[in-house]
C-alpha positions in Angstrom: -6.2 -43.4 38.3 -8.9 -44.7 36.6 -11.7 -43.8 39.4 -10.1 -40.2 39.0 -10.5 -39.8 35.5 -13.7 -42.0 35.8 -15.2 -38.9 37.5 -14.2 -36.3 35.5 -11.0 -35.0 36.8 -7.9 -34.3 34.6 -4.9 -35.7 35.5 -1.6 -34.5 34.0 1.3 -36.8 35.1 4.9 -35.3 34.8 7.3 -38.2 34.8 11.0 -37.3 35.1 13.4 -39.7 33.3 16.3 -40.5 34.9 17.6 -43.6 33.0 19.4 -42.4 30.5 21.3 -40.0 33.3 22.1 -42.8 35.5 23.2 -45.1 32.7 25.8 -42.5 32.0 26.7 -41.6 35.7 26.8 -45.6 37.1 27.5 -47.3 33.6 24.3 -49.5 34.0 24.9 -52.5 31.7 23.0 -52.3 27.9 20.7 -54.6 28.5 19.7 -53.4 32.2 19.5 -49.5 30.6 17.0 -51.5 27.9 14.5 -53.3 30.4 14.4 -50.5 32.7 13.7 -48.3 29.8 11.0 -50.6 28.5 9.5 -51.0 31.9 9.2 -47.3 32.5 8.0 -47.0 29.2 4.9 -49.6 30.0 4.1 -48.1 33.2 3.8 -44.4 31.2 1.8 -46.2 28.8 -0.4 -47.7 31.2 -1.1 -44.4 33.1 -2.2 -42.9 29.7 -4.2 -45.9 29.5 -6.4 -44.6 32.2 -6.6 -41.3 30.5 -4.2 -39.8 32.2 -2.6 -37.1 30.1 1.4 -38.3 30.1 4.7 -35.9 29.7 7.9 -37.5 29.5 10.6 -35.2 30.8 13.2 -36.0 29.7 16.7 -34.6 32.1 18.1 -32.5 29.7 15.2 -30.5 29.2 14.0 -27.4 31.6 11.1 -28.0 33.7 9.7 -24.8 32.3 10.3 -26.1 28.9 8.4 -29.3 30.1 5.3 -27.7 31.3 4.5 -26.0 28.2 3.5 -29.1 26.9 0.2 -29.3 29.3 -0.7 -26.1 27.7 -0.3 -27.5 24.1 -2.6 -30.8 25.1 
């Protein structure tokens, strides 16, 4: 990522979030859920730190709506 953005490439990461859905379906314990959520957020923050534009796509949002965020950025 760092190399690509350093060479002037624009990177957009559309990251689907399944953690909330998984918690509902598989009944993940709250502590495990919080750890997974924090780890995911740390990864997305790291990607943004490399210069990528990150869209956090929640499962209850249609793909077309998530992609609209790319145009707004």
